[in-house]
DRENTORKOL-3810 file (N, C-alpha, C; in nm, 4 decimals):
REM DRENTORKOL-3810
@n.u->-1.5285; n.v->-0.3723; n.w->0.1814; ca.u->-1.4922; ca.v->-0.3385; ca.w->0.0606; c.u->-1.4432; c.v->-0.1911; c.w->0.0551
@n.u->-1.3089; n.v->-0.1616; n.w->-0.0096; ca.u->-1.2773; ca.v->-0.0289; ca.w->0.0164; c.u->-1.2823; c.v->0.0783; c.w->-0.1103
@n.u->-1.3171; n.v->0.1826; n.w->-0.0873; ca.u->-1.3327; ca.v->0.2776; ca.w->-0.2224; c.u->-1.2323; c.v->0.3927; c.w->-0.2361
@n.u->-1.2539; n.v->0.4454; n.w->-0.3253; ca.u->-1.1274; ca.v->0.5771; ca.w->-0.3268; c.u->-1.0870; c.v->0.6567; c.w->-0.1919
@n.u->-1.1972; n.v->0.6945; n.w->-0.1317; ca.u->-1.1891; ca.v->0.7821; ca.w->-0.0083; c.u->-1.1154; c.v->0.6939; c.w->0.0993
@n.u->-1.1415; n.v->0.5633; n.w->0.1049; ca.u->-1.0421; ca.v->0.4763; ca.w->0.2000; c.u->-0.9148; c.v->0.4422; c.w->0.1556
@n.u->-0.9064; n.v->0.4263; n.w->0.0407; ca.u->-0.7434; ca.v->0.4145; ca.w->-0.0127; c.u->-0.6731; c.v->0.5673; c.w->-0.0007
@n.u->-0.7227; n.v->0.6562; n.w->-0.0085; ca.u->-0.6578; ca.v->0.7907; ca.w->-0.0055; c.u->-0.6333; c.v->0.8128; c.w->0.1637
@n.u->-0.7442; n.v->0.7750; n.w->0.2480; ca.u->-0.7158; ca.v->0.7953; ca.w->0.3870; c.u->-0.5984; c.v->0.6892; c.w->0.4149
@n.u->-0.6410; n.v->0.5354; n.w->0.3780; ca.u->-0.5058; ca.v->0.4484; ca.w->0.4084; c.u->-0.3627; c.v->0.5186; c.w->0.3717
@n.u->-0.3307; n.v->0.5909; n.w->0.2590; ca.u->-0.2216; ca.v->0.6519; ca.w->0.2090; c.u->-0.1704; c.v->0.7615; c.w->0.2955
@n.u->-0.2739; n.v->0.8380; n.w->0.3367; ca.u->-0.2345; ca.v->0.9407; ca.w->0.4355; c.u->-0.1700; c.v->0.8908; c.w->0.5888
@n.u->-0.2676; n.v->0.7742; n.w->0.6223; ca.u->-0.1971; ca.v->0.7104; ca.w->0.7599; c.u->-0.0958; c.v->0.6478; c.w->0.7467
@n.u->-0.0785; n.v->0.5782; n.w->0.6071; ca.u->0.0870; ca.v->0.5131; ca.w->0.5695; c.u->0.1773; c.v->0.6193; c.w->0.5780
@n.u->0.1539; n.v->0.7539; n.w->0.5391; ca.u->0.2531; ca.v->0.8360; ca.w->0.5711; c.u->0.2702; c.v->0.9023; c.w->0.6886
@n.u->0.1671; n.v->0.9119; n.w->0.7943; ca.u->0.2006; ca.v->0.9619; ca.w->0.9202; c.u->0.0609; c.v->0.9324; c.w->0.9732
@n.u->0.0828; n.v->0.7853; n.w->1.0668; ca.u->-0.0438; ca.v->0.7407; ca.w->1.1115; c.u->-0.0655; c.v->0.8210; c.w->1.2607
@n.u->0.0008; n.v->0.9334; n.w->1.2899; ca.u->-0.0306; ca.v->1.0180; ca.w->1.4151; c.u->-0.1123; c.v->1.1422; c.w->1.3531
@n.u->-0.1435; n.v->1.1618; n.w->1.2328; ca.u->-0.2332; ca.v->1.2675; ca.w->1.2202; c.u->-0.3565; c.v->1.2804; c.w->1.2774
@n.u->-0.3914; n.v->1.3914; n.w->1.3301; ca.u->-0.5174; ca.v->1.4207; ca.w->1.3846; c.u->-0.6111; c.v->1.4131; c.w->1.2700
@n.u->-0.7404; n.v->1.3415; n.w->1.3129; ca.u->-0.8556; ca.v->1.3244; ca.w->1.2354; c.u->-0.9028; c.v->1.4465; c.w->1.1832
@n.u->-0.9047; n.v->1.5752; n.w->1.2271; ca.u->-0.9342; ca.v->1.7089; ca.w->1.1806; c.u->-0.8259; c.v->1.7181; c.w->1.0490
@n.u->-0.7091; n.v->1.6869; n.w->1.0707; ca.u->-0.6211; ca.v->1.7158; ca.w->0.9529; c.u->-0.6310; c.v->1.6351; c.w->0.8405
@n.u->-0.6581; n.v->1.5254; n.w->0.8940; ca.u->-0.6911; ca.v->1.3978; ca.w->0.7491; c.u->-0.8277; c.v->1.4557; c.w->0.6838
@n.u->-0.9375; n.v->1.5035; n.w->0.7593; ca.u->-1.0420; ca.v->1.5421; ca.w->0.7230; c.u->-1.0014; c.v->1.6575; c.w->0.6382
@n.u->-0.9737; n.v->1.7399; n.w->0.6685; ca.u->-0.9243; ca.v->1.8653; ca.w->0.5728; c.u->-0.8648; c.v->1.8122; c.w->0.4596
@n.u->-0.7455; n.v->1.7248; n.w->0.4338; ca.u->-0.6909; ca.v->1.6999; ca.w->0.3294; c.u->-0.7910; c.v->1.6036; c.w->0.2428
@n.u->-0.8641; n.v->1.5427; n.w->0.3161; ca.u->-0.9740; ca.v->1.4458; ca.w->0.2051; c.u->-1.0957; c.v->1.5453; c.w->0.1881
@n.u->-1.1192; n.v->1.6821; n.w->0.2415; ca.u->-1.2295; ca.v->1.7435; ca.w->0.2168; c.u->-1.3814; c.v->1.6561; c.w->0.2449
@n.u->-1.3562; n.v->1.6189; n.w->0.3558; ca.u->-1.4837; ca.v->1.5541; ca.w->0.4423; c.u->-1.4735; c.v->1.5824; c.w->0.5601
@n.u->-1.5866; n.v->1.5546; n.w->0.6811; ca.u->-1.5890; ca.v->1.5910; ca.w->0.7860; c.u->-1.4911; c.v->1.5017; c.w->0.8765
@n.u->-1.4783; n.v->1.5396; n.w->1.0001; ca.u->-1.3775; ca.v->1.4673; ca.w->1.0981; c.u->-1.4431; c.v->1.3401; c.w->1.1586
@n.u->-1.5805; n.v->1.3457; n.w->1.1533; ca.u->-1.6631; ca.v->1.2200; ca.w->1.1923; c.u->-1.6603; c.v->1.1222; c.w->1.0900
@n.u->-1.6727; n.v->1.1470; n.w->0.9590; ca.u->-1.6436; ca.v->1.0858; ca.w->0.8413; c.u->-1.5104; c.v->1.0084; c.w->0.8582
@n.u->-1.4013; n.v->1.0578; n.w->0.8691; ca.u->-1.2733; ca.v->1.0335; ca.w->0.8939; c.u->-1.2725; c.v->0.9273; c.w->1.0209
@n.u->-1.3173; n.v->0.9348; n.w->1.1154; ca.u->-1.2938; ca.v->0.8730; ca.w->1.2302; c.u->-1.3869; c.v->0.7521; c.w->1.2197
@n.u->-1.5270; n.v->0.7471; n.w->1.1472; ca.u->-1.6102; ca.v->0.6263; ca.w->1.1097; c.u->-1.5508; c.v->0.5470; c.w->1.0626
@n.u->-1.4558; n.v->0.6206; n.w->0.9025; ca.u->-1.3808; ca.v->0.5362; ca.w->0.8242; c.u->-1.3010; c.v->0.4459; c.w->0.8940
@n.u->-1.2038; n.v->0.5180; n.w->0.9867; ca.u->-1.0818; ca.v->0.4462; ca.w->1.0347; c.u->-1.1528; c.v->0.3110; c.w->1.1411
@n.u->-1.2380; n.v->0.3594; n.w->1.2166; ca.u->-1.3068; ca.v->0.2459; ca.w->1.2850; c.u->-1.3571; c.v->0.1342; c.w->1.2081
@n.u->-1.4240; n.v->0.1404; n.w->1.1092; ca.u->-1.4359; ca.v->0.0553; ca.w->1.0114; c.u->-1.3470; c.v->-0.0359; c.w->0.9441
@n.u->-1.2474; n.v->0.0425; n.w->0.9037; ca.u->-1.1048; ca.v->0.0063; ca.w->0.8342; c.u->-1.0421; c.v->-0.0888; c.w->0.9337
@n.u->-1.0441; n.v->-0.0717; n.w->1.0566; ca.u->-0.9868; ca.v->-0.1496; ca.w->1.2052; c.u->-1.0888; c.v->-0.2456; c.w->1.2058
@n.u->-1.1885; n.v->-0.2493; n.w->1.2091; ca.u->-1.3073; ca.v->-0.3457; ca.w->1.2469; c.u->-1.2730; c.v->-0.4421; c.w->1.1265
@n.u->-1.2904; n.v->-0.4401; n.w->1.0038; ca.u->-1.3029; ca.v->-0.5228; ca.w->0.8918; c.u->-1.1471; c.v->-0.5896; c.w->0.8665
@n.u->-1.0506; n.v->-0.5107; n.w->0.9333; ca.u->-0.9107; ca.v->-0.5940; ca.w->0.9009; c.u->-0.8172; c.v->-0.5240; c.w->0.8242
@n.u->-0.8911; n.v->-0.4199; n.w->0.7388; ca.u->-0.8114; ca.v->-0.3677; ca.w->0.6443; c.u->-0.6811; c.v->-0.2936; c.w->0.6957
@n.u->-0.7165; n.v->-0.2118; n.w->0.8109; ca.u->-0.6098; ca.v->-0.1479; ca.w->0.8889; c.u->-0.5769; c.v->-0.2550; c.w->1.0043
@n.u->-0.4587; n.v->-0.3062; n.w->1.0142; ca.u->-0.4395; ca.v->-0.4005; ca.w->1.0888; c.u->-0.3473; c.v->-0.3632; c.w->1.2262
@n.u->-0.3070; n.v->-0.2296; n.w->1.1950; ca.u->-0.2465; ca.v->-0.1601; ca.w->1.3469; c.u->-0.1859; c.v->-0.0522; c.w->1.3026
@n.u->-0.1432; n.v->0.0428; n.w->1.3756; ca.u->-0.0547; ca.v->0.1611; ca.w->1.3605; c.u->0.0786; c.v->0.1473; c.w->1.3863
@n.u->0.1635; n.v->0.1821; n.w->1.3445; ca.u->0.3003; ca.v->0.1597; ca.w->1.3575; c.u->0.3844; c.v->0.2864; c.w->1.3470
@n.u->0.5096; n.v->0.2404; n.w->1.3501; ca.u->0.6341; ca.v->0.3489; ca.w->1.3343; c.u->0.7111; c.v->0.3119; c.w->1.2059
@n.u->0.7549; n.v->0.4013; n.w->1.1493; ca.u->0.8661; ca.v->0.3353; ca.w->1.0365; c.u->1.0095; c.v->0.3585; c.w->1.1190
@n.u->1.0819; n.v->0.2429; n.w->1.0584; ca.u->1.2126; ca.v->0.2680; ca.w->1.1074; c.u->1.3183; c.v->0.2522; c.w->0.9910
@n.u->1.4560; n.v->0.2441; n.w->1.0135; ca.u->1.5391; ca.v->0.2439; ca.w->0.9098; c.u->1.5292; c.v->0.1066; c.w->0.8389
@n.u->1.5603; n.v->0.0865; n.w->0.7267; ca.u->1.5136; ca.v->-0.0675; ca.w->0.6676; c.u->1.6032; c.v->-0.1533; c.w->0.7121
@n.u->1.7319; n.v->-0.1170; n.w->0.7599; ca.u->1.8155; ca.v->-0.2541; ca.w->0.8502; c.u->1.8063; c.v->-0.2305; c.w->0.9924
@n.u->1.6963; n.v->-0.1865; n.w->1.0434; ca.u->1.6706; ca.v->-0.2107; ca.w->1.1951; c.u->1.5683; c.v->-0.2791; c.w->1.2154
@n.u->1.5029; n.v->-0.3648; n.w->1.1416; ca.u->1.4145; ca.v->-0.4708; ca.w->1.1520; c.u->1.4527; c.v->-0.6245; c.w->1.0529
@n.u->1.3560; n.v->-0.6850; n.w->1.0862; ca.u->1.3881; ca.v->-0.8106; ca.w->1.0088; c.u->1.2835; c.v->-0.8329; c.w->0.8891
@n.u->1.1896; n.v->-0.7388; n.w->0.8756; ca.u->1.0695; ca.v->-0.7459; ca.w->0.7984; c.u->1.1242; c.v->-0.7888; c.w->0.6571
@n.u->1.0379; n.v->-0.8373; n.w->0.5705; ca.u->1.0357; ca.v->-0.8799; ca.w->0.4691; c.u->1.0265; c.v->-0.7603; c.w->0.3653
@n.u->1.0947; n.v->-0.7120; n.w->0.2662; ca.u->1.0786; ca.v->-0.6238; ca.w->0.1873; c.u->1.1085; c.v->-0.6683; c.w->0.0554
@n.u->1.0162; n.v->-0.6119; n.w->-0.0636; ca.u->1.0585; ca.v->-0.6580; ca.w->-0.1910; c.u->1.0150; c.v->-0.5343; c.w->-0.2960
@n.u->1.0303; n.v->-0.5428; n.w->-0.3969; ca.u->0.9777; ca.v->-0.4698; ca.w->-0.5315; c.u->0.9119; c.v->-0.5688; c.w->-0.6264
@n.u->0.7940; n.v->-0.5121; n.w->-0.6773; ca.u->0.7260; ca.v->-0.6045; ca.w->-0.7668; c.u->0.6996; c.v->-0.5004; c.w->-0.8847
@n.u->0.7524; n.v->-0.5556; n.w->-0.9843; ca.u->0.7409; ca.v->-0.5016; ca.w->-1.1256; c.u->0.6018; c.v->-0.5410; c.w->-1.1717
@n.u->0.5301; n.v->-0.4423; n.w->-1.2333; ca.u->0.4085; ca.v->-0.4824; ca.w->-1.2663; c.u->0.3741; c.v->-0.4385; c.w->-1.4431
@n.u->0.3107; n.v->-0.5566; n.w->-1.4955; ca.u->0.2790; ca.v->-0.4872; ca.w->-1.6367; c.u->0.1270; c.v->-0.4689; c.w->-1.6365
@n.u->0.0734; n.v->-0.3628; n.w->-1.7005; ca.u->-0.0811; ca.v->-0.3162; ca.w->-1.6858; c.u->-0.1187; c.v->-0.3741; c.w->-1.8398
@n.u->-0.2540; n.v->-0.4224; n.w->-1.8276; ca.u->-0.3147; ca.v->-0.4442; ca.w->-1.9442; c.u->-0.4125; c.v->-0.3072; c.w->-1.9716
@n.u->-0.3442; n.v->-0.2635; n.w->-2.1192; ca.u->-0.4339; ca.v->-0.1419; ca.w->-2.1667; c.u->-0.3893; c.v->-0.0393; c.w->-2.1131
@n.u->-0.5277; n.v->0.0222; n.w->-2.0635; ca.u->-0.5102; ca.v->0.1878; ca.w->-2.0240; c.u->-0.5564; c.v->0.1552; c.w->-1.8698
@n.u->-0.5562; n.v->0.0280; n.w->-1.7935; ca.u->-0.5682; ca.v->0.0300; ca.w->-1.6572; c.u->-0.5183; c.v->0.0746; c.w->-1.5560
@n.u->-0.3918; n.v->0.1556; n.w->-1.5786; ca.u->-0.2958; ca.v->0.1797; ca.w->-1.4697; c.u->-0.3854; c.v->0.2534; c.w->-1.3498
@n.u->-0.4617; n.v->0.3264; n.w->-1.3655; ca.u->-0.5009; ca.v->0.4581; ca.w->-1.2852; c.u->-0.6007; c.v->0.3192; c.w->-1.1947
@n.u->-0.6846; n.v->0.2351; n.w->-1.2268; ca.u->-0.7439; ca.v->0.1442; ca.w->-1.1678; c.u->-0.6476; c.v->0.0487; c.w->-1.0797
@n.u->-0.5435; n.v->0.0342; n.w->-1.1494; ca.u->-0.4502; ca.v->-0.0972; ca.w->-1.0668; c.u->-0.4128; c.v->0.0009; c.w->-0.9522
@n.u->-0.3542; n.v->0.1110; n.w->-0.9863; ca.u->-0.2930; ca.v->0.2115; ca.w->-0.8870; c.u->-0.3750; c.v->0.2287; c.w->-0.7531
@n.u->-0.5253; n.v->0.2638; n.w->-0.7852; ca.u->-0.5973; ca.v->0.2719; ca.w->-0.6985; c.u->-0.6485; c.v->0.1518; c.w->-0.5905
@n.u->-0.6421; n.v->0.0507; n.w->-0.6615; ca.u->-0.6566; ca.v->-0.0775; ca.w->-0.5929; c.u->-0.5326; c.v->-0.1127; c.w->-0.4965
@n.u->-0.4188; n.v->-0.0677; n.w->-0.5501; ca.u->-0.2755; ca.v->-0.1112; ca.w->-0.4606; c.u->-0.2752; c.v->-0.0063; c.w->-0.3406
@n.u->-0.3463; n.v->0.1099; n.w->-0.3474; ca.u->-0.3568; ca.v->0.2211; ca.w->-0.2152; c.u->-0.4333; c.v->0.1425; c.w->-0.1269
@n.u->-0.5190; n.v->0.0539; n.w->-0.1634; ca.u->-0.6039; ca.v->-0.0352; ca.w->-0.0410; c.u->-0.5258; c.v->-0.1555; c.w->0.0439
@n.u->-0.3978; n.v->-0.1651; n.w->-0.0480; ca.u->-0.3236; ca.v->-0.2985; ca.w->0.0198; c.u->-0.2258; c.v->-0.2359; c.w->0.1463
@n.u->-0.2142; n.v->-0.2285; n.w->0.2527; ca.u->-0.1373; ca.v->-0.2010; ca.w->0.3837; c.u->0.0132; c.v->-0.2452; c.w->0.3467
@n.u->0.0152; n.v->-0.3397; n.w->0.2557; ca.u->0.1763; ca.v->-0.3886; ca.w->0.2496; c.u->0.2458; c.v->-0.3303; c.w->0.1407
@n.u->0.1429; n.v->-0.2504; n.w->0.0673; ca.u->0.2282; ca.v->-0.1805; ca.w->-0.0528; c.u->0.2403; c.v->-0.0498; c.w->0.0091
@n.u->0.3960; n.v->-0.0023; n.w->0.0251; ca.u->0.4264; ca.v->0.1040; ca.w->0.1014; c.u->0.4275; c.v->0.2432; c.w->-0.0187
@n.u->0.4665; n.v->0.2042; n.w->-0.1486; ca.u->0.4738; ca.v->0.3026; ca.w->-0.2220; c.u->0.4345; c.v->0.2111; c.w->-0.3729
@n.u->0.4111; n.v->0.3308; n.w->-0.4727; ca.u->0.3951; ca.v->0.2708; ca.w->-0.6120; c.u->0.4552; c.v->0.3661; c.w->-0.7037
@n.u->0.5214; n.v->0.3493; n.w->-0.8054; ca.u->0.5796; ca.v->0.4424; ca.w->-0.8826; c.u->0.5490; c.v->0.3767; c.w->-1.0294
@n.u->0.5429; n.v->0.4891; n.w->-1.1063; ca.u->0.5343; ca.v->0.4920; ca.w->-1.2330; c.u->0.6732; c.v->0.4839; c.w->-1.3367
@n.u->0.6626; n.v->0.3940; n.w->-1.4152; ca.u->0.8047; ca.v->0.3679; ca.w->-1.4748; c.u->0.7950; c.v->0.3664; c.w->-1.6224
@n.u->0.9052; n.v->0.3714; n.w->-1.6711; ca.u->0.8845; ca.v->0.3581; ca.w->-1.8505; c.u->0.9624; c.v->0.1951; c.w->-1.8716
@n.u->0.9615; n.v->0.1744; n.w->-2.0036; ca.u->1.0183; ca.v->0.0465; ca.w->-2.0249; c.u->0.9249; c.v->-0.0887; c.w->-2.0243
@n.u->0.9597; n.v->-0.2073; n.w->-2.0089; ca.u->0.8892; ca.v->-0.3367; ca.w->-1.9854; c.u->0.7618; c.v->-0.3313; c.w->-1.9113
@n.u->0.8117; n.v->-0.2575; n.w->-1.7813; ca.u->0.7036; ca.v->-0.2708; ca.w->-1.6614; c.u->0.6362; c.v->-0.1453; c.w->-1.6585
@n.u->0.5105; n.v->-0.1175; n.w->-1.6282; ca.u->0.4400; ca.v->0.0104; ca.w->-1.6147; c.u->0.4451; c.v->0.0590; c.w->-1.4498
@n.u->0.4519; n.v->-0.0189; n.w->-1.3545; ca.u->0.4707; ca.v->0.0206; ca.w->-1.2527; c.u->0.5639; c.v->-0.0723; c.w->-1.1487
@n.u->0.6396; n.v->0.0198; n.w->-1.0406; ca.u->0.7190; ca.v->-0.0739; ca.w->-0.9627; c.u->0.6354; c.v->-0.0423; c.w->-0.7953
@n.u->0.5835; n.v->-0.1374; n.w->-0.7386; ca.u->0.5269; ca.v->-0.1443; ca.w->-0.6307; c.u->0.6459; c.v->-0.1845; c.w->-0.4836
@n.u->0.6422; n.v->-0.0938; n.w->-0.3886; ca.u->0.7494; ca.v->-0.1437; ca.w->-0.2706; c.u->0.6426; c.v->-0.2158; c.w->-0.1828
@n.u->0.6959; n.v->-0.3602; n.w->-0.1472; ca.u->0.5986; ca.v->-0.4261; ca.w->-0.0677; c.u->0.6810; c.v->-0.4495; c.w->0.0704
@n.u->0.6304; n.v->-0.4266; n.w->0.1850; ca.u->0.6577; ca.v->-0.4357; ca.w->0.3132; c.u->0.5997; c.v->-0.4973; c.w->0.4178
@n.u->0.6320; n.v->-0.6323; n.w->0.4327; ca.u->0.5417; ca.v->-0.7160; ca.w->0.5679; c.u->0.6427; c.v->-0.7875; c.w->0.6605
@n.u->0.5854; n.v->-0.8167; n.w->0.7538; ca.u->0.6653; ca.v->-0.8798; ca.w->0.8730; c.u->0.6842; c.v->-1.0282; c.w->0.8305
@n.u->0.6281; n.v->-1.1297; n.w->0.7594; ca.u->0.6912; ca.v->-1.2520; ca.w->0.7641; c.u->0.6698; c.v->-1.2928; c.w->0.5946
@n.u->0.7286; n.v->-1.4111; n.w->0.5352; ca.u->0.7306; ca.v->-1.4571; ca.w->0.4335; c.u->0.6020; c.v->-1.5286; c.w->0.4040
@n.u->0.5005; n.v->-1.5594; n.w->0.5178; ca.u->0.3767; ca.v->-1.5744; ca.w->0.4719; c.u->0.2944; c.v->-1.4594; c.w->0.4327
@n.u->0.3049; n.v->-1.3703; n.w->0.5214; ca.u->0.2298; ca.v->-1.2512; ca.w->0.4806; c.u->0.2674; c.v->-1.2035; c.w->0.3292
@n.u->0.3891; n.v->-1.2181; n.w->0.3184; ca.u->0.4466; ca.v->-1.1574; ca.w->0.1727; c.u->0.3969; c.v->-1.2538; c.w->0.0535
@n.u->0.3752; n.v->-1.3928; n.w->0.0723; ca.u->0.2977; ca.v->-1.4891; ca.w->-0.0137; c.u->0.1756; c.v->-1.4574; c.w->-0.0295
@n.u->0.0879; n.v->-1.4229; n.w->0.0820; ca.u->-0.0428; ca.v->-1.3868; ca.w->0.0850; c.u->-0.0299; c.v->-1.2641; c.w->0.0039
@n.u->0.0293; n.v->-1.1470; n.w->0.0539; ca.u->-0.0021; ca.v->-1.0220; ca.w->-0.0538; c.u->0.0268; c.v->-1.0463; c.w->-0.1959
@n.u->0.1443; n.v->-1.1118; n.w->-0.2427; ca.u->0.1336; ca.v->-1.1625; ca.w->-0.3589; c.u->0.0366; c.v->-1.2037; c.w->-0.4246
@n.u->-0.0271; n.v->-1.3016; n.w->-0.3714; ca.u->-0.1211; ca.v->-1.3753; ca.w->-0.4344; c.u->-0.2578; c.v->-1.2947; c.w->-0.4438
@n.u->-0.2623; n.v->-1.1870; n.w->-0.3752; ca.u->-0.3922; ca.v->-1.0961; ca.w->-0.3281; c.u->-0.3673; c.v->-0.9710; c.w->-0.4642
@n.u->-0.2391; n.v->-0.9672; n.w->-0.4641; ca.u->-0.2178; ca.v->-0.8446; ca.w->-0.5694; c.u->-0.2322; c.v->-0.8996; c.w->-0.7095
@n.u->-0.1769; n.v->-0.9973; n.w->-0.7121; ca.u->-0.1861; ca.v->-1.0642; ca.w->-0.8534; c.u->-0.3129; c.v->-1.0841; c.w->-0.9288
@n.u->-0.4072; n.v->-1.0841; n.w->-0.8443; ca.u->-0.5550; ca.v->-1.0860; ca.w->-0.8630; c.u->-0.6192; c.v->-0.9517; c.w->-0.9055
@n.u->-0.5511; n.v->-0.8494; n.w->-0.8989; ca.u->-0.6267; ca.v->-0.7419; ca.w->-0.9034; c.u->-0.6389; c.v->-0.7219; c.w->-1.0708
@n.u->-0.7614; n.v->-0.6910; n.w->-1.1053; ca.u->-0.7946; ca.v->-0.6778; ca.w->-1.2568; c.u->-0.7175; c.v->-0.5756; c.w->-1.3025
@n.u->-0.6752; n.v->-0.6085; n.w->-1.4283; ca.u->-0.5902; ca.v->-0.5163; ca.w->-1.4927; c.u->-0.4388; c.v->-0.5578; c.w->-1.4999
@n.u->-0.3976; n.v->-0.6197; n.w->-1.4271; ca.u->-0.2629; ca.v->-0.6837; ca.w->-1.3997; c.u->-0.2367; c.v->-0.7721; c.w->-1.4990
@n.u->-0.1353; n.v->-0.7553; n.w->-1.6145; ca.u->-0.1075; ca.v->-0.8788; ca.w->-1.6962; c.u->0.0128; c.v->-0.9656; c.w->-1.6255
@n.u->0.0975; n.v->-0.8971; n.w->-1.5873; ca.u->0.2025; ca.v->-0.9688; ca.w->-1.5214; c.u->0.2794; c.v->-0.9075; c.w->-1.4378
@n.u->0.3537; n.v->-0.9936; n.w->-1.3417; ca.u->0.4167; ca.v->-0.9335; ca.w->-1.2488; c.u->0.5780; c.v->-1.0099; c.w->-1.2292
@n.u->0.6662; n.v->-0.9423; n.w->-1.1551; ca.u->0.8183; ca.v->-0.9896; ca.w->-1.1275; c.u->0.8298; c.v->-0.9333; c.w->-1.0029
@n.u->0.8575; n.v->-1.0086; n.w->-0.9147; ca.u->0.9064; ca.v->-0.9711; ca.w->-0.7503; c.u->1.0458; c.v->-1.0161; c.w->-0.7080
@n.u->1.1039; n.v->-0.9207; n.w->-0.6858; ca.u->1.2248; ca.v->-0.9555; ca.w->-0.6038; c.u->1.2264; c.v->-0.9131; c.w->-0.4635
@n.u->1.2917; n.v->-1.0107; n.w->-0.3698; ca.u->1.3064; ca.v->-0.9703; ca.w->-0.2209; c.u->1.4339; c.v->-0.9049; c.w->-0.2277
@n.u->1.4366; n.v->-0.7928; n.w->-0.1128; ca.u->1.5528; ca.v->-0.7063; ca.w->-0.0915; c.u->1.6177; c.v->-0.7886; c.w->0.0198
@n.u->1.7202; n.v->-0.8258; n.w->-0.0091; ca.u->1.8149; ca.v->-0.9022; ca.w->0.0996; c.u->1.8723; c.v->-0.8280; c.w->0.1895
@n.u->1.9450; n.v->-0.7110; n.w->0.1355; ca.u->2.0413; ca.v->-0.6249; ca.w->0.2282; c.u->2.0268; c.v->-0.4702; c.w->0.1837
@n.u->2.0638; n.v->-0.4068; n.w->0.2627; ca.u->2.0713; ca.v->-0.2424; ca.w->0.2208; c.u->2.1967; c.v->-0.1905; c.w->0.2364
@n.u->2.2595; n.v->-0.1439; n.w->0.1160; ca.u->2.3837; ca.v->-0.1056; ca.w->0.1563; c.u->2.3880; c.v->0.0337; c.w->0.1650
@n.u->2.4664; n.v->0.1035; n.w->0.2526; ca.u->2.4612; ca.v->0.2179; ca.w->0.3158; c.u->2.5643; c.v->0.2928; c.w->0.2077
@n.u->2.5164; n.v->0.3855; n.w->0.1399; ca.u->2.6205; ca.v->0.4672; ca.w->0.0399; c.u->2.6845; c.v->0.5933; c.w->0.0854
END
């Protein structure tokens, strides 16, 4: 089970998985050993399934989508913290209007996409969601 420190660590690694453990430790306010142990545990338990590079959106055949999320009551902070633990979620945005959050999802396959949706929808505090797969990116 991931905690707030794990989620923050995952977020830092998502932004740059090549950051040295000492740099991550300083950003998190913990020891380098704590960071190394956390990373090892997250890899061992499958939370972190690999370290990768980012490419242009049109340079791969990945499944990318946006999920709009309505939150029950005042639970947005808890929902955002939970979403940080999902490697499939590349970004979360707060918004106004009908939807409280927009989550960007990036996975390798439709099966992984379906599994991620099922797991995200089970987060306590999510009232409803609507998801759209991004089919093509237009260069502006």
